[in-house]
BALUM-397854 format. One record per residue: y, x, z of N, C-alpha, C in turn; residue number from 0; residue in one letter. Coordinates in nm, 3 decimals, m for minus. Layout:
! BALUM-397854
      n_py      n_px      n_pz     ca_py     ca_px     ca_pz      c_py      c_px      c_pz   num   residuo
         Y         X         Z         Y         X         Z         Y         X         Z   NUM         A
...
END
This chain:
! BALUM-397854
      n_py      n_px      n_pz     ca_py     ca_px     ca_pz      c_py      c_px      c_pz   num   residuo
     0.120    29.031   m19.387     0.222    29.012   m19.320     0.140    28.854   m19.229     0         M
     0.196    28.815   m19.116     0.136    28.666   m19.030     0.237    28.603   m19.053     1         N
     0.213    28.467   m19.088     0.300    28.396   m19.167     0.285    28.302   m18.984     2         Q
     0.379    28.275   m18.951     0.418    28.145   m18.836     0.394    28.013   m18.898     3         M
     0.412    27.941   m18.835     0.407    27.803   m18.835     0.531    27.741   m18.954     4         I
     0.516    27.687   m19.083     0.611    27.644   m19.154     0.578    27.488   m19.227     5         K
     0.704    27.475   m19.263     0.708    27.306   m19.314     0.649    27.188   m19.202     6         N
     0.713    27.206   m19.072     0.694    27.112   m18.984     0.824    27.175   m18.882     7         I
     0.894    27.053   m18.800     0.988    27.082   m18.751     0.942    27.162   m18.621     8         D
     1.005    27.248   m18.527     0.965    27.314   m18.440     1.052    27.241   m18.325     9         K
     0.950    27.245   m18.186     1.033    27.184   m18.066     1.055    27.052   m18.114    10         K
     0.970    27.005   m18.141     0.986    26.803   m18.197     0.878    26.773   m18.186    11         T
     0.864    26.682   m18.134     0.744    26.581   m18.123     0.658    26.550   m18.250    12         V
     0.580    26.522   m18.305     0.612    26.467   m18.458     0.440    26.416   m18.441    13         V
     0.388    26.343   m18.536     0.255    26.225   m18.535     0.242    26.280   m18.681    14         T
     0.115    26.374   m18.684     0.070    26.461   m18.786     0.041    26.355   m18.944    15         L
     0.000    26.278   m18.873    m0.011    26.158   m19.011     0.075    26.168   m19.097    16         K
     0.227    26.127   m19.031     0.326    26.115   m19.112     0.414    26.204   m19.151    17         E
     0.348    26.291   m19.126     0.399    26.467   m19.208     0.379    26.445   m19.350    18         E
     0.257    26.406   m19.442     0.204    26.384   m19.586     0.185    26.235   m19.605    19         V
     0.233    26.230   m19.719     0.231    26.061   m19.783     0.110    26.072   m19.900    20         S
     0.077    25.935   m19.903    m0.037    25.916   m19.983     0.051    25.916   m20.123    21         Y
    m0.052    25.937   m20.248     0.050    25.930   m20.354    m0.101    25.874   m20.457    22         Q
    m0.036    25.770   m20.531    m0.118    25.718   m20.606    m0.245    25.794   m20.681    23         K
    m0.370    25.828   m20.699    m0.446    25.872   m20.779    m0.444    26.047   m20.745    24         G
    m0.415    26.062   m20.632    m0.381    26.240   m20.617    m0.435    26.264   m20.469    25         Q
    m0.442    26.332   m20.437    m0.491    26.462   m20.352    m0.341    26.517   m20.313    26         V
    m0.237    26.475   m20.197    m0.179    26.561   m20.192    m0.196    26.668   m20.036    27         V
    m0.126    26.790   m20.020    m0.163    26.865   m19.926    m0.033    26.891   m19.914    28         S
     0.020    26.974   m19.775     0.111    27.031   m19.683     0.079    27.148   m19.628    29         K
     0.107    27.270   m19.653     0.059    27.397   m19.552     0.142    27.409   m19.452    30         T
     0.067    27.430   m19.357     0.166    27.414   m19.185     0.163    27.579   m19.156    31         L
     0.052    27.648   m19.205     0.028    27.805   m19.196    m0.116    27.860   m19.230    32         A
    m0.072    27.988   m19.270    m0.163    28.032   m19.367    m0.142    28.220   m19.356    33         Q
    m0.239    28.269   m19.314    m0.242    28.398   m19.302    m0.395    28.448   m19.309    34         N
    m0.436    28.542   m19.299    m0.551    28.625   m19.305    m0.673    28.575   m19.209    35         D
    m0.620    28.548   m19.100    m0.720    28.478   m18.982    m0.706    28.330   m18.947    36         A
    m0.632    28.284   m19.045    m0.649    28.081   m19.021    m0.523    28.001   m19.122    37         V
    m0.599    27.932   m19.175    m0.554    27.807   m19.248    m0.503    27.682   m19.216    38         S
    m0.389    27.614   m19.199    m0.385    27.450   m19.168    m0.277    27.423   m19.246    39         V
    m0.396    27.309   m19.262    m0.308    27.211   m19.380    m0.352    27.062   m19.368    40         T
    m0.246    26.985   m19.402    m0.227    26.839   m19.400    m0.269    26.774   m19.547    41         L
    m0.392    26.719   m19.534    m0.399    26.682   m19.670    m0.402    26.519   m19.648    42         F
    m0.375    26.441   m19.739    m0.386    26.317   m19.815    m0.424    26.280   m19.928    43         A
    m0.522    26.157   m19.895    m0.627    26.159   m20.032    m0.639    25.996   m20.039    44         F
    m0.584    25.928   m20.184    m0.545    25.816   m20.274    m0.737    25.788   m20.226    45         D
    m0.764    25.647   m20.240    m0.888    25.571   m20.200    m0.952    25.647   m20.373    46         Q
    m1.075    25.686   m20.338    m1.112    25.743   m20.460    m1.116    25.890   m20.518    47         G
    m1.050    25.973   m20.438    m0.993    26.103   m20.450    m1.081    26.177   m20.412    48         E
    m1.079    26.301   m20.408    m1.214    26.421   m20.366    m1.165    26.561   m20.391    49         E
    m1.229    26.601   m20.343    m1.217    26.804   m20.329    m1.371    26.768   m20.321    50         I
    m1.384    26.860   m20.510    m1.549    26.866   m20.527    m1.585    26.968   m20.465    51         S
    m1.701    27.025   m20.468    m1.778    27.092   m20.392    m1.792    27.258   m20.414    52         T
    m1.715    27.276   m20.295    m1.729    27.405   m20.305    m1.744    27.506   m20.190    53         H
    m1.698    27.630   m20.158    m1.756    27.683   m20.029    m1.637    27.746   m20.001    54         E
    m1.638    27.807   m19.833    m1.492    27.915   m19.774    m1.570    28.033   m19.731    55         S
    m1.489    28.074   m19.685    m1.552    28.232   m19.637    m1.467    28.188   m19.487    56         G
    m1.426    28.052   m19.388    m1.459    28.036   m19.331    m1.484    27.904   m19.234    57         G
    m1.491    27.934   m19.106    m1.550    27.786   m19.067    m1.412    27.685   m19.080    58         D
    m1.440    27.550   m19.151    m1.337    27.439   m19.165    m1.339    27.327   m19.017    59         A
    m1.249    27.341   m18.957    m1.220    27.225   m18.887    m1.187    27.161   m18.909    60         F
    m1.214    26.975   m18.913    m1.167    26.897   m19.023    m1.131    26.766   m18.899    61         V
    m1.015    26.702   m18.893    m0.962    26.605   m18.783    m0.919    26.508   m18.871    62         T
    m1.014    26.392   m18.922    m0.926    26.245   m18.965    m0.808    26.185   m18.913    63         C
    m0.697    26.181   m18.935    m0.583    26.153   m18.876    m0.537    25.981   m18.927    64         L
    m0.616    25.944   m19.060    m0.625    25.809   m19.075    m0.686    25.761   m19.137    65         D
    m0.774    25.643   m19.168    m0.819    25.584   m19.294    m0.963    25.630   m19.295    66         G
    m1.079    25.624   m19.401    m1.187    25.681   m19.369    m1.210    25.785   m19.481    67         V
    m1.312    25.872   m19.457    m1.324    25.970   m19.525    m1.469    26.023   m19.534    68         G
    m1.490    26.064   m19.658    m1.676    26.151   m19.653    m1.629    26.248   m19.701    69         E
    m1.734    26.353   m19.586    m1.721    26.497   m19.559    m1.893    26.499   m19.605    70         I
    m1.933    26.590   m19.722    m2.045    26.617   m19.770    m2.048    26.785   m19.722    71         T
    m2.181    26.772   m19.656    m2.170    26.926   m19.603    m2.340    26.978   m19.694    72         I
    m2.358    27.046   m19.728    m2.489    27.090   m19.794    m2.624    27.013   m19.816    73         D
    m2.518    26.864   m19.881    m2.571    26.793   m19.972    m2.603    26.651   m19.858    74         G
    m2.586    26.639   m19.745    m2.533    26.542   m19.609    m2.414    26.480   m19.639    75         E
    m2.446    26.381   m19.601    m2.288    26.291   m19.591    m2.279    26.218   m19.484    76         K
    m2.145    26.280   m19.402    m2.105    26.248   m19.298    m1.957    26.122   m19.334    77         F
    m1.969    26.086   m19.266    m1.878    25.891   m19.254    m1.745    25.980   m19.153    78         E
    m1.596    26.033   m19.133    m1.453    26.020   m19.069    m1.399    25.936   m19.028    79         L
    m1.373    25.890   m18.952    m1.285    25.809   m18.911    m1.194    25.865   m18.829    80         H
    m1.028    25.784   m18.841    m0.942    25.810   m18.727    m1.017    25.862   m18.580    81         E
    m0.936    26.011   m18.546    m0.967    26.047   m18.455    m1.081    26.135   m18.444    82         G
    m1.191    26.130   m18.519    m1.273    26.199   m18.561    m1.298    26.315   m18.609    83         E
    m1.392    26.437   m18.547    m1.347    26.542   m18.654    m1.516    26.596   m18.659    84         S
    m1.523    26.694   m18.770    m1.644    26.794   m18.773    m1.624    26.925   m18.821    85         I
    m1.688    26.985   m18.855    m1.692    27.094   m18.873    m1.807    27.159   m19.017    86         V
    m1.708    27.214   m19.076    m1.748    27.242   m19.197    m1.812    27.387   m19.213    87         M
    m1.967    27.442   m19.189    m1.939    27.604   m19.155    m1.912    27.701   m19.289    88         P
    m1.890    27.785   m19.262    m1.859    27.915   m19.366    m1.981    27.957   m19.445    89         A
    m1.921    27.927   m19.591    m1.999    28.002   m19.714    m2.142    27.849   m19.711    90         K
    m2.091    27.764   m19.682    m2.179    27.631   m19.697    m2.145    27.525   m19.799    91         H
    m2.187    27.479   m19.924    m2.106    27.377   m19.981    m2.065    27.282   m19.939    92         P
    m1.944    27.222   m19.955    m1.888    27.088   m19.918    m1.843    27.046   m19.982    93         H
    m1.780    26.893   m19.950    m1.695    26.820   m20.089    m1.620    26.756   m19.915    94         A
    m1.500    26.707   m19.998    m1.411    26.586   m19.915    m1.359    26.456   m20.057    95         V
    m1.423    26.343   m19.974    m1.383    26.214   m20.064    m1.296    26.100   m20.011    96         Y
    m1.212    26.072   m20.042    m1.142    25.943   m19.995    m1.189    25.811   m19.988    97         G
    m1.296    25.744   m19.949    m1.331    25.631   m19.871    m1.250    25.505   m19.913    98         K
    m1.129    25.548   m19.860    m1.038    25.488   m19.831    m0.922    25.551   m19.830    99         E
    m0.806    25.531   m19.817    m0.700    25.581   m19.810    m0.718    25.725   m19.675   100         Q
    m0.718    25.829   m19.715    m0.784    25.938   m19.570    m0.676    26.047   m19.550   101         F
    m0.628    26.054   m19.467    m0.525    26.150   m19.423    m0.588    26.289   m19.311   102         K
    m0.615    26.379   m19.335    m0.690    26.480   m19.228    m0.640    26.653   m19.220   103         M
    m0.612    26.653   m19.097    m0.609    26.808   m19.087    m0.727    26.916   m19.084   104         L
    m0.682    27.003   m19.168    m0.795    27.121   m19.201    m0.745    27.264   m19.115   105         L
    m0.822    27.262   m19.039    m0.816    27.411   m18.936    m0.875    27.539   m18.976   106         V
    m0.929    27.611   m19.114    m1.023    27.700   m19.110    m1.003    27.837   m19.049   107         V
    m1.085    27.865   m19.008    m1.060    27.990   m18.925    m1.118    28.092   m18.987   108         I
    m1.088    28.199   m19.036    m1.158    28.321   m19.086    m1.254    28.430   m19.025   109         F
END
């Protein structure tokens, strides 16, 4: 079953970075859509929090919405600031770390 956009108001202008909140010592996520073809998720990383190295079956497009994050792909580190994006290729090891508090939009295409 194809799932539509959820957890966000329709026909309403929203600021994505305001749709997910920082929580001390945590990585917070909010799923906006998920099916066999695509996954769209907002994340808020407290400073120093991370998602450890893993691989995904799809290309993962990350856009920084707030703060500074560090993306590691195949052992190479990239720093993302608000408004910047990067693609983490499918089946390549990658990790995400909050150098500061960091919010991102993750779109994975399978």
